[in-house]
Kinemage of the C-alpha trace (Angstrom):
@kinemage 1
@onewidth
@group {chain A} dominant
@subgroup {mainchain}
@vectorlist {calphas} color= white
{ca met a 1} P 23.148 -7.277 11.709
{ca ile a 2} L 21.275 -8.868 8.868
{ca asp a 3} L 20.992 -6.871 5.624
{ca lys a 4} L 17.521 -5.516 4.487
{ca glu a 5} L 18.470 -5.869 0.921
{ca leu a 6} L 19.245 -9.536 1.421
{ca ile a 7} L 15.867 -10.280 2.980
{ca thr a 8} L 14.079 -8.287 0.264
{ca thr a 9} L 15.997 -10.127 -2.509
{ca ile a 10} L 15.348 -13.555 -1.027
{ca ala a 11} L 11.614 -12.840 -0.609
{ca glu a 12} L 11.169 -11.276 -4.170
{ca arg a 13} L 12.873 -14.405 -5.567
{ca his a 14} L 10.463 -16.697 -3.758
{ca leu a 15} L 7.418 -14.525 -4.778
{ca glu a 16} L 8.405 -14.426 -8.516
{ca gly a 17} L 5.650 -15.855 -10.770
{ca ser a 18} L 2.850 -14.929 -8.229
{ca asp a 19} L 0.825 -11.793 -7.907
{ca arg a 20} L 2.387 -11.269 -4.392
{ca phe a 21} L 5.237 -8.650 -3.810
{ca val a 22} L 7.247 -7.165 -1.082
{ca val a 23} L 5.947 -3.829 0.370
{ca gly a 24} L 8.413 -3.268 3.126
{ca cys a 25} L 11.081 -4.656 5.401
{ca lys a 26} L 12.141 -3.498 8.780
{ca ile a 27} L 15.070 -4.866 10.765
{ca ser a 28} L 15.724 -3.766 14.351
{ca pro a 29} L 19.167 -3.630 15.924
{ca ser a 30} L 18.444 -6.948 17.609
{ca asn a 31} L 17.715 -8.627 14.287
{ca glu a 32} L 13.913 -8.612 14.572
{ca ile a 33} L 12.754 -8.786 10.896
{ca glu a 34} L 9.269 -7.609 9.800
{ca leu a 35} L 8.675 -8.304 6.233
{ca thr a 36} L 5.351 -7.009 4.728
{ca ile a 37} L 3.935 -8.376 1.513
{ca asp a 38} L 0.899 -7.554 -0.536
{ca ser a 39} L -0.947 -8.948 -3.461
{ca leu a 40} L -3.259 -7.918 -6.303
{ca ser a 41} L -5.740 -10.537 -5.060
{ca ser a 42} L -5.163 -11.524 -1.313
{ca val a 43} L -2.543 -12.705 1.070
{ca asp a 44} L -3.486 -15.492 3.509
{ca ile a 45} L -1.640 -16.965 6.480
{ca glu a 46} L -0.480 -19.863 4.395
{ca his a 47} L 1.323 -17.442 1.988
{ca cys a 48} L 3.092 -15.778 4.961
{ca ile a 49} L 4.116 -19.224 6.523
{ca thr a 50} L 5.490 -20.412 3.148
{ca leu a 51} L 7.560 -17.405 2.629
{ca ser a 52} L 8.835 -17.234 6.114
{ca arg a 53} L 10.084 -20.837 5.890
{ca ala a 54} L 11.668 -20.177 2.562
{ca ile a 55} L 13.565 -17.156 3.927
{ca glu a 56} L 14.574 -18.985 7.114
{ca gly a 57} L 15.918 -21.881 4.963
{ca glu a 58} L 18.400 -19.461 3.230
{ca leu a 59} L 19.609 -17.711 6.307
{ca asp a 60} L 22.146 -19.273 8.844
{ca arg a 61} L 21.036 -19.085 12.431
{ca glu a 62} L 24.492 -20.192 13.463
{ca ala a 63} L 26.157 -17.174 11.941
{ca glu a 64} L 23.599 -14.711 13.194
{ca asp a 65} L 20.365 -15.135 15.284
{ca phe a 66} L 17.229 -13.431 14.256
{ca glu a 67} L 13.473 -13.288 14.642
{ca leu a 68} L 11.328 -13.247 11.372
{ca thr a 69} L 7.765 -12.126 11.034
{ca val a 70} L 6.145 -12.237 7.555
{ca met a 71} L 2.821 -10.357 7.340
{ca ser a 72} L 0.330 -8.984 4.909
{ca ala a 73} L -0.149 -5.309 4.446
{ca gly a 74} L -3.065 -4.050 6.701
{ca ile a 75} L -6.259 -2.564 5.590
{ca gly a 76} L -6.124 1.165 6.313
{ca glu a 77} L -2.385 1.219 6.156
{ca pro a 78} L -0.805 3.871 3.818
{ca leu a 79} L 0.014 2.494 0.398
{ca val a 80} L 3.737 2.456 -0.331
{ca asp a 81} L 4.086 0.561 -3.577
{ca leu a 82} L 2.514 1.564 -6.882
{ca arg a 83} L 1.239 -1.962 -7.407
{ca gln a 84} L -0.993 -1.681 -4.261
{ca tyr a 85} L -2.998 1.086 -6.034
{ca gly a 86} L -4.006 -1.302 -8.838
{ca lys a 87} L -6.274 -3.393 -6.555
{ca leu a 88} L -8.048 -0.253 -5.314
{ca leu a 89} L -9.092 1.125 -8.730
{ca gly a 90} L -12.768 1.858 -8.430
{ca his a 91} L -12.694 1.671 -4.558
{ca ser a 92} L -12.821 4.470 -1.907
{ca val a 93} L -9.481 5.895 -0.730
{ca glu a 94} L -8.424 8.505 1.776
{ca val a 95} L -5.847 10.823 0.392
{ca val a 96} L -3.987 13.263 2.538
{ca leu a 97} L -2.239 16.061 0.727
{ca lys a 98} L 0.906 17.669 1.894
{ca ser a 99} L -1.021 20.782 2.528
{ca gly a 100} L -2.911 18.889 5.200
{ca ile a 101} L -6.261 18.592 3.155
{ca lys a 102} L -7.937 15.140 3.427
{ca ile a 103} L -9.821 13.869 0.398
{ca leu a 104} L -12.264 10.910 0.454
{ca ala a 105} L -12.725 9.906 -3.057
{ca lys a 106} L -13.046 7.042 -5.555
{ca leu a 107} L -9.702 5.984 -7.125
{ca asp a 108} L -10.248 6.215 -10.957
{ca ala a 109} L -6.754 5.869 -12.284
{ca val a 110} L -3.119 5.701 -11.328
{ca asp a 111} L 0.170 5.922 -13.241
{ca glu a 112} L 3.786 6.561 -12.191
{ca thr a 113} L 3.294 10.287 -11.698
{ca ala a 114} L -0.264 10.918 -10.348
{ca leu a 115} L -3.538 9.680 -9.051
{ca thr a 116} L -7.025 10.479 -10.560
{ca leu a 117} L -9.749 10.808 -8.057
{ca ser a 118} L -13.460 11.546 -8.332
{ca tyr a 119} L -15.496 12.865 -5.507
{ca glu a 120} L -18.569 14.936 -4.826
{ca glu a 121} L -18.404 18.639 -3.681
{ca lys a 122} L -20.721 21.660 -3.577
{ca gln a 123} L -20.073 24.242 -6.279
{ca thr a 124} L -21.763 27.252 -7.447
{ca val a 125} L -23.732 26.360 -10.615
{ca glu a 126} L -24.720 29.168 -13.032
{ca gly a 127} L -28.497 29.824 -12.872
{ca lys a 128} L -28.884 28.312 -9.327
{ca lys a 129} L -29.174 30.180 -6.051
{ca arg a 130} L -27.733 27.463 -3.878
{ca lys a 131} L -24.591 25.485 -4.312
{ca gln a 132} L -25.128 22.174 -5.989
{ca val a 133} L -23.401 18.850 -5.368
{ca val a 134} L -21.442 17.900 -8.434
{ca thr a 135} L -19.004 15.101 -9.094
{ca val a 136} L -15.497 16.415 -9.645
{ca thr a 137} L -12.644 14.436 -11.206
{ca arg a 138} L -9.068 15.740 -10.457
{ca thr a 139} L -5.550 14.421 -10.948
{ca tyr a 140} L -3.058 14.842 -8.167
{ca pro a 141} L 0.658 14.378 -8.693
{ca phe a 142} L 2.364 12.189 -6.182
{ca glu a 143} L 4.641 15.128 -5.239
{ca glu a 144} L 1.465 16.766 -3.662
{ca ile a 145} L 0.371 13.609 -1.763
{ca lys a 146} L 1.496 12.834 1.749
{ca ser a 147} L -0.404 9.438 2.050
{ca thr a 148} L -3.183 7.334 0.509
{ca ala a 149} L -4.939 4.569 2.278
{ca glu a 150} L -7.935 2.280 1.522
{ca tyr a 151} L -11.066 3.679 3.073
{ca leu a 152} L -13.604 1.371 4.599
{ca asp a 153} L -17.162 2.617 5.056
{ca phe a 154} L -19.050 0.866 7.785
{ca lys a 155} L -22.392 2.578 7.155
């Protein structure tokens, strides 16, 4: 079986100097390799084809047969790499906490330990009879977050 680390290392070497990076690599027992890449700007089909050819050029099909698919990270897929958060700053994201609570919010900031989100919620405001909609900004540590994905609003 082909080693996942080998594929990832080859891919990262070929992506060096660009804004593209490896997000994930899956290898089935029958050597079906799925390599997912992302970018701070965009990943088009030409990027995937070029990387696929570069990886295939470094592997020996005579030693071990394989099937290689290089793809870009899908919209709406959970984010798995800290670099993916950077391109979503200022955009809407859907965060699912480990407690099961879903939060639809704007991603304001991210660092190695936490996300800062802003969203609107109804709160009791002193001097008002009804709850008022206020913008809340909160920081959530990654330990409390189950998943984060880009949110697309089609309204």
